[in-house]
mmCIF file of the C-alpha atoms, coordinates in Angstrom:
data_MODEL
# 
_entry.id   MODEL 
# 
loop_
_atom_site.group_PDB 
_atom_site.id 
_atom_site.type_symbol 
_atom_site.label_atom_id 
_atom_site.label_alt_id 
_atom_site.label_comp_id 
_atom_site.label_asym_id 
_atom_site.label_entity_id 
_atom_site.label_seq_id 
_atom_site.pdbx_PDB_ins_code 
_atom_site.Cartn_x 
_atom_site.Cartn_y 
_atom_site.Cartn_z 
_atom_site.occupancy 
_atom_site.B_iso_or_equiv 
_atom_site.pdbx_formal_charge 
_atom_site.auth_seq_id 
_atom_site.auth_comp_id 
_atom_site.auth_asym_id 
_atom_site.auth_atom_id 
_atom_site.pdbx_PDB_model_num 
ATOM 1   C CA . MET A 1 1   ? 14.758  0.680   -6.876  1.00 0.00 ? 1   MET A CA 1 
ATOM 2   C CA . GLY A 1 2   ? 11.716  -1.627  -7.034  1.00 0.00 ? 2   GLY A CA 1 
ATOM 3   C CA . GLU A 1 3   ? 9.077   -0.483  -9.484  1.00 0.00 ? 3   GLU A CA 1 
ATOM 4   C CA . ARG A 1 4   ? 5.549   -1.537  -10.335 1.00 0.00 ? 4   ARG A CA 1 
ATOM 5   C CA . VAL A 1 5   ? 3.175   -0.065  -12.898 1.00 0.00 ? 5   VAL A CA 1 
ATOM 6   C CA . ALA A 1 6   ? -0.406  0.456   -11.757 1.00 0.00 ? 6   ALA A CA 1 
ATOM 7   C CA . ARG A 1 7   ? -3.042  0.500   -14.447 1.00 0.00 ? 7   ARG A CA 1 
ATOM 8   C CA . ILE A 1 8   ? -5.784  0.265   -11.845 1.00 0.00 ? 8   ILE A CA 1 
ATOM 9   C CA . VAL A 1 9   ? -6.162  1.802   -8.383  1.00 0.00 ? 9   VAL A CA 1 
ATOM 10  C CA . ARG A 1 10  ? -9.001  0.652   -6.116  1.00 0.00 ? 10  ARG A CA 1 
ATOM 11  C CA . VAL A 1 11  ? -10.031 1.953   -2.707  1.00 0.00 ? 11  VAL A CA 1 
ATOM 12  C CA . LEU A 1 12  ? -12.650 -0.019  -0.800  1.00 0.00 ? 12  LEU A CA 1 
ATOM 13  C CA . GLU A 1 13  ? -13.953 -1.124  2.571   1.00 0.00 ? 13  GLU A CA 1 
ATOM 14  C CA . GLU A 1 14  ? -14.808 -4.783  2.914   1.00 0.00 ? 14  GLU A CA 1 
ATOM 15  C CA . ASN A 1 15  ? -15.602 -6.899  5.994   1.00 0.00 ? 15  ASN A CA 1 
ATOM 16  C CA . GLY A 1 16  ? -14.163 -4.346  8.404   1.00 0.00 ? 16  GLY A CA 1 
ATOM 17  C CA . VAL A 1 17  ? -10.979 -3.834  6.375   1.00 0.00 ? 17  VAL A CA 1 
ATOM 18  C CA . PHE A 1 18  ? -9.933  -0.673  4.497   1.00 0.00 ? 18  PHE A CA 1 
ATOM 19  C CA . ILE A 1 19  ? -8.012  -1.528  1.300   1.00 0.00 ? 19  ILE A CA 1 
ATOM 20  C CA . VAL A 1 20  ? -5.966  0.440   -1.224  1.00 0.00 ? 20  VAL A CA 1 
ATOM 21  C CA . ALA A 1 21  ? -5.043  -1.815  -4.165  1.00 0.00 ? 21  ALA A CA 1 
ATOM 22  C CA . PHE A 1 22  ? -2.748  -1.245  -7.135  1.00 0.00 ? 22  PHE A CA 1 
ATOM 23  C CA . GLY A 1 23  ? -2.796  -3.681  -10.058 1.00 0.00 ? 23  GLY A CA 1 
ATOM 24  C CA . ASP A 1 24  ? -1.392  -4.045  -13.550 1.00 0.00 ? 24  ASP A CA 1 
ATOM 25  C CA . HIS A 1 25  ? -4.750  -5.084  -15.068 1.00 0.00 ? 25  HIS A CA 1 
ATOM 26  C CA . PRO A 1 26  ? -8.331  -4.088  -14.135 1.00 0.00 ? 26  PRO A CA 1 
ATOM 27  C CA . GLU A 1 27  ? -9.850  -7.570  -14.499 1.00 0.00 ? 27  GLU A CA 1 
ATOM 28  C CA . SER A 1 28  ? -7.150  -10.074 -13.634 1.00 0.00 ? 28  SER A CA 1 
ATOM 29  C CA . PRO A 1 29  ? -3.948  -8.464  -12.358 1.00 0.00 ? 29  PRO A CA 1 
ATOM 30  C CA . GLU A 1 30  ? -0.794  -10.541 -12.511 1.00 0.00 ? 30  GLU A CA 1 
ATOM 31  C CA . ARG A 1 31  ? 1.147   -8.051  -10.375 1.00 0.00 ? 31  ARG A CA 1 
ATOM 32  C CA . CYS A 1 32  ? -0.401  -6.145  -7.506  1.00 0.00 ? 32  CYS A CA 1 
ATOM 33  C CA . ILE A 1 33  ? 0.316   -4.360  -4.260  1.00 0.00 ? 33  ILE A CA 1 
ATOM 34  C CA . LEU A 1 34  ? -2.301  -4.302  -1.504  1.00 0.00 ? 34  LEU A CA 1 
ATOM 35  C CA . LEU A 1 35  ? -2.327  -1.986  1.497   1.00 0.00 ? 35  LEU A CA 1 
ATOM 36  C CA . GLN A 1 36  ? -4.875  -3.058  4.115   1.00 0.00 ? 36  GLN A CA 1 
ATOM 37  C CA . ARG A 1 37  ? -5.868  -1.956  7.609   1.00 0.00 ? 37  ARG A CA 1 
ATOM 38  C CA . THR A 1 38  ? -8.399  -3.395  10.057  1.00 0.00 ? 38  THR A CA 1 
ATOM 39  C CA . LEU A 1 39  ? -10.931 -0.690  10.845  1.00 0.00 ? 39  LEU A CA 1 
ATOM 40  C CA . GLU A 1 40  ? -11.695 -1.838  14.402  1.00 0.00 ? 40  GLU A CA 1 
ATOM 41  C CA . PRO A 1 41  ? -8.663  -3.674  15.768  1.00 0.00 ? 41  PRO A CA 1 
ATOM 42  C CA . THR A 1 42  ? -9.125  -5.693  18.931  1.00 0.00 ? 42  THR A CA 1 
ATOM 43  C CA . ALA A 1 43  ? -6.786  -5.667  21.914  1.00 0.00 ? 43  ALA A CA 1 
ATOM 44  C CA . ALA A 1 44  ? -5.275  -8.901  20.559  1.00 0.00 ? 44  ALA A CA 1 
ATOM 45  C CA . ASP A 1 45  ? -4.746  -7.236  17.145  1.00 0.00 ? 45  ASP A CA 1 
ATOM 46  C CA . ARG A 1 46  ? -2.919  -4.346  18.819  1.00 0.00 ? 46  ARG A CA 1 
ATOM 47  C CA . GLU A 1 47  ? -0.791  -6.698  20.891  1.00 0.00 ? 47  GLU A CA 1 
ATOM 48  C CA . LEU A 1 48  ? 0.281   -8.589  17.764  1.00 0.00 ? 48  LEU A CA 1 
ATOM 49  C CA . GLY A 1 49  ? 0.900   -5.409  15.732  1.00 0.00 ? 49  GLY A CA 1 
ATOM 50  C CA . HIS A 1 50  ? -2.071  -6.144  13.477  1.00 0.00 ? 50  HIS A CA 1 
ATOM 51  C CA . ASP A 1 51  ? -3.437  -2.641  13.984  1.00 0.00 ? 51  ASP A CA 1 
ATOM 52  C CA . ARG A 1 52  ? -0.930  -1.309  11.437  1.00 0.00 ? 52  ARG A CA 1 
ATOM 53  C CA . VAL A 1 53  ? -0.991  -1.413  7.662   1.00 0.00 ? 53  VAL A CA 1 
ATOM 54  C CA . HIS A 1 54  ? -0.669  -4.869  6.090   1.00 0.00 ? 54  HIS A CA 1 
ATOM 55  C CA . LEU A 1 55  ? 1.423   -4.839  2.904   1.00 0.00 ? 55  LEU A CA 1 
ATOM 56  C CA . SER A 1 56  ? 1.099   -7.747  0.460   1.00 0.00 ? 56  SER A CA 1 
ATOM 57  C CA . ASP A 1 57  ? 1.817   -8.593  -3.169  1.00 0.00 ? 57  ASP A CA 1 
ATOM 58  C CA . GLU A 1 58  ? 0.692   -11.079 -5.816  1.00 0.00 ? 58  GLU A CA 1 
ATOM 59  C CA . SER A 1 59  ? 3.006   -13.809 -4.541  1.00 0.00 ? 59  SER A CA 1 
ATOM 60  C CA . GLY A 1 60  ? 1.131   -13.974 -1.255  1.00 0.00 ? 60  GLY A CA 1 
ATOM 61  C CA . ALA A 1 61  ? 3.997   -12.436 0.688   1.00 0.00 ? 61  ALA A CA 1 
ATOM 62  C CA . GLY A 1 62  ? 2.716   -10.113 3.371   1.00 0.00 ? 62  GLY A CA 1 
ATOM 63  C CA . MET A 1 63  ? 3.608   -8.380  6.595   1.00 0.00 ? 63  MET A CA 1 
ATOM 64  C CA . TYR A 1 64  ? 2.231   -5.877  9.073   1.00 0.00 ? 64  TYR A CA 1 
ATOM 65  C CA . GLY A 1 65  ? 4.065   -2.583  9.231   1.00 0.00 ? 65  GLY A CA 1 
ATOM 66  C CA . GLY A 1 66  ? 7.106   -2.487  7.005   1.00 0.00 ? 66  GLY A CA 1 
ATOM 67  C CA . ILE A 1 67  ? 6.411   0.985   5.616   1.00 0.00 ? 67  ILE A CA 1 
ATOM 68  C CA . VAL A 1 68  ? 8.184   3.952   7.216   1.00 0.00 ? 68  VAL A CA 1 
ATOM 69  C CA . GLY A 1 69  ? 7.539   6.656   4.630   1.00 0.00 ? 69  GLY A CA 1 
ATOM 70  C CA . ALA A 1 70  ? 5.305   7.511   1.696   1.00 0.00 ? 70  ALA A CA 1 
ATOM 71  C CA . SER A 1 71  ? 5.400   10.157  -0.999  1.00 0.00 ? 71  SER A CA 1 
ATOM 72  C CA . LEU A 1 72  ? 2.628   10.712  -3.559  1.00 0.00 ? 72  LEU A CA 1 
ATOM 73  C CA . SER A 1 73  ? 2.951   12.704  -6.758  1.00 0.00 ? 73  SER A CA 1 
ATOM 74  C CA . PRO A 1 74  ? 0.645   12.668  -9.789  1.00 0.00 ? 74  PRO A CA 1 
ATOM 75  C CA . GLU A 1 75  ? 3.137   10.285  -11.437 1.00 0.00 ? 75  GLU A CA 1 
ATOM 76  C CA . ALA A 1 76  ? 4.008   7.835   -8.658  1.00 0.00 ? 76  ALA A CA 1 
ATOM 77  C CA . LEU A 1 77  ? 3.612   6.557   -5.124  1.00 0.00 ? 77  LEU A CA 1 
ATOM 78  C CA . THR A 1 78  ? 6.951   5.949   -3.420  1.00 0.00 ? 78  THR A CA 1 
ATOM 79  C CA . LEU A 1 79  ? 7.002   3.727   -0.325  1.00 0.00 ? 79  LEU A CA 1 
ATOM 80  C CA . THR A 1 80  ? 10.030  3.668   1.941   1.00 0.00 ? 80  THR A CA 1 
ATOM 81  C CA . LEU A 1 81  ? 10.339  0.182   3.426   1.00 0.00 ? 81  LEU A CA 1 
ATOM 82  C CA . THR A 1 82  ? 11.978  -1.260  6.509   1.00 0.00 ? 82  THR A CA 1 
ATOM 83  C CA . ASP A 1 83  ? 14.833  -3.717  6.032   1.00 0.00 ? 83  ASP A CA 1 
ATOM 84  C CA . ALA A 1 84  ? 12.462  -6.534  7.067   1.00 0.00 ? 84  ALA A CA 1 
ATOM 85  C CA . ALA A 1 85  ? 9.953   -5.549  4.361   1.00 0.00 ? 85  ALA A CA 1 
ATOM 86  C CA . LYS A 1 86  ? 12.671  -5.300  1.701   1.00 0.00 ? 86  LYS A CA 1 
ATOM 87  C CA . GLU A 1 87  ? 13.800  -8.805  2.636   1.00 0.00 ? 87  GLU A CA 1 
ATOM 88  C CA . CYS A 1 88  ? 10.249  -10.199 2.782   1.00 0.00 ? 88  CYS A CA 1 
ATOM 89  C CA . PHE A 1 89  ? 9.284   -8.933  -0.679  1.00 0.00 ? 89  PHE A CA 1 
ATOM 90  C CA . GLY A 1 90  ? 12.653  -8.823  -2.383  1.00 0.00 ? 90  GLY A CA 1 
ATOM 91  C CA . PHE A 1 91  ? 12.030  -5.162  -3.212  1.00 0.00 ? 91  PHE A CA 1 
ATOM 92  C CA . ALA A 1 92  ? 14.852  -2.715  -3.582  1.00 0.00 ? 92  ALA A CA 1 
ATOM 93  C CA . GLU A 1 93  ? 14.567  0.549   -1.726  1.00 0.00 ? 93  GLU A CA 1 
ATOM 94  C CA . PRO A 1 94  ? 12.310  2.381   -2.379  1.00 0.00 ? 94  PRO A CA 1 
ATOM 95  C CA . LEU A 1 95  ? 9.231   0.703   -3.859  1.00 0.00 ? 95  LEU A CA 1 
ATOM 96  C CA . VAL A 1 96  ? 7.836   2.966   -6.588  1.00 0.00 ? 96  VAL A CA 1 
ATOM 97  C CA . ILE A 1 97  ? 4.352   2.422   -8.004  1.00 0.00 ? 97  ILE A CA 1 
ATOM 98  C CA . ASP A 1 98  ? 4.101   4.201   -11.366 1.00 0.00 ? 98  ASP A CA 1 
ATOM 99  C CA . LEU A 1 99  ? 0.645   5.806   -11.651 1.00 0.00 ? 99  LEU A CA 1 
ATOM 100 C CA . HIS A 1 100 ? 0.931   7.225   -15.207 1.00 0.00 ? 100 HIS A CA 1 
ATOM 101 C CA . SER A 1 101 ? -1.455  4.643   -16.672 1.00 0.00 ? 101 SER A CA 1 
ATOM 102 C CA . ALA A 1 102 ? -3.958  4.587   -13.808 1.00 0.00 ? 102 ALA A CA 1 
ATOM 103 C CA . ALA A 1 103 ? -7.194  6.542   -13.682 1.00 0.00 ? 103 ALA A CA 1 
ATOM 104 C CA . TYR A 1 104 ? -7.485  7.950   -10.165 1.00 0.00 ? 104 TYR A CA 1 
ATOM 105 C CA . GLU A 1 105 ? -8.274  11.182  -8.331  1.00 0.00 ? 105 GLU A CA 1 
ATOM 106 C CA . HIS A 1 106 ? -5.105  12.479  -6.652  1.00 0.00 ? 106 HIS A CA 1 
ATOM 107 C CA . SER A 1 107 ? -6.687  14.020  -3.533  1.00 0.00 ? 107 SER A CA 1 
ATOM 108 C CA . ALA A 1 108 ? -8.937  10.982  -2.946  1.00 0.00 ? 108 ALA A CA 1 
ATOM 109 C CA . LEU A 1 109 ? -5.943  8.644   -3.207  1.00 0.00 ? 109 LEU A CA 1 
ATOM 110 C CA . ALA A 1 110 ? -3.940  10.879  -0.858  1.00 0.00 ? 110 ALA A CA 1 
ATOM 111 C CA . GLU A 1 111 ? -6.726  10.686  1.747   1.00 0.00 ? 111 GLU A CA 1 
ATOM 112 C CA . ALA A 1 112 ? -7.040  6.902   1.344   1.00 0.00 ? 112 ALA A CA 1 
ATOM 113 C CA . LEU A 1 113 ? -3.275  6.494   1.775   1.00 0.00 ? 113 LEU A CA 1 
ATOM 114 C CA . ARG A 1 114 ? -3.297  8.638   4.922   1.00 0.00 ? 114 ARG A CA 1 
ATOM 115 C CA . ARG A 1 115 ? -6.037  6.438   6.331   1.00 0.00 ? 115 ARG A CA 1 
ATOM 116 C CA . VAL A 1 116 ? -4.452  3.084   5.505   1.00 0.00 ? 116 VAL A CA 1 
ATOM 117 C CA . LEU A 1 117 ? -0.847  4.048   6.338   1.00 0.00 ? 117 LEU A CA 1 
ATOM 118 C CA . GLN A 1 118 ? -1.413  5.968   9.592   1.00 0.00 ? 118 GLN A CA 1 
ATOM 119 C CA . PRO A 1 119 ? 0.664   6.868   11.572  1.00 0.00 ? 119 PRO A CA 1 
ATOM 120 C CA . VAL A 1 120 ? 3.071   7.006   8.592   1.00 0.00 ? 120 VAL A CA 1 
ATOM 121 C CA . GLU A 1 121 ? 2.990   10.469  7.032   1.00 0.00 ? 121 GLU A CA 1 
ATOM 122 C CA . VAL A 1 122 ? 2.122   10.763  3.345   1.00 0.00 ? 122 VAL A CA 1 
ATOM 123 C CA . GLU A 1 123 ? 4.151   13.512  1.673   1.00 0.00 ? 123 GLU A CA 1 
ATOM 124 C CA . LEU A 1 124 ? 2.375   15.134  -1.270  1.00 0.00 ? 124 LEU A CA 1 
ATOM 125 C CA . ARG A 1 125 ? 4.497   16.338  -4.189  1.00 0.00 ? 125 ARG A CA 1 
# 
C-alpha cells in the first residue's frame, strides 16, 4: 500500500482549474499529491482525455485519469488506481493519504473530491 501523510489540505480554483492539494508541510511541502480538473474543457481537451482528473505528485509525474475509486473517512483518503497510474507513480495499490494531522472540514473535502474526481464515485465512511 502506498501512503502519504497530509498535514495540509487545500481546495482552490485558479486560472480555470479546480485543485485539491495534499501536502506534508503548509509552507514548502516536500511530498504532495495534486488532483486537478479543467473547469471548462474544450473539444480538444475532451478528445485527448484532458477533461478528467489530472493526478500529479512532487516528482512532476502526472497523468489524466488513473483513478477508478475513492473512499474518504475522517482519517484517510484512499484512491484506487489503474495499473497505468500505479506504474507511472510507483505507488502500490491503493494510495492512502493519511489525514490525521490535517485541518480540514470533512463534508467540504468530500464535495471538493466529488467535483474533481467526477465521474468517479467518492465513498464516504
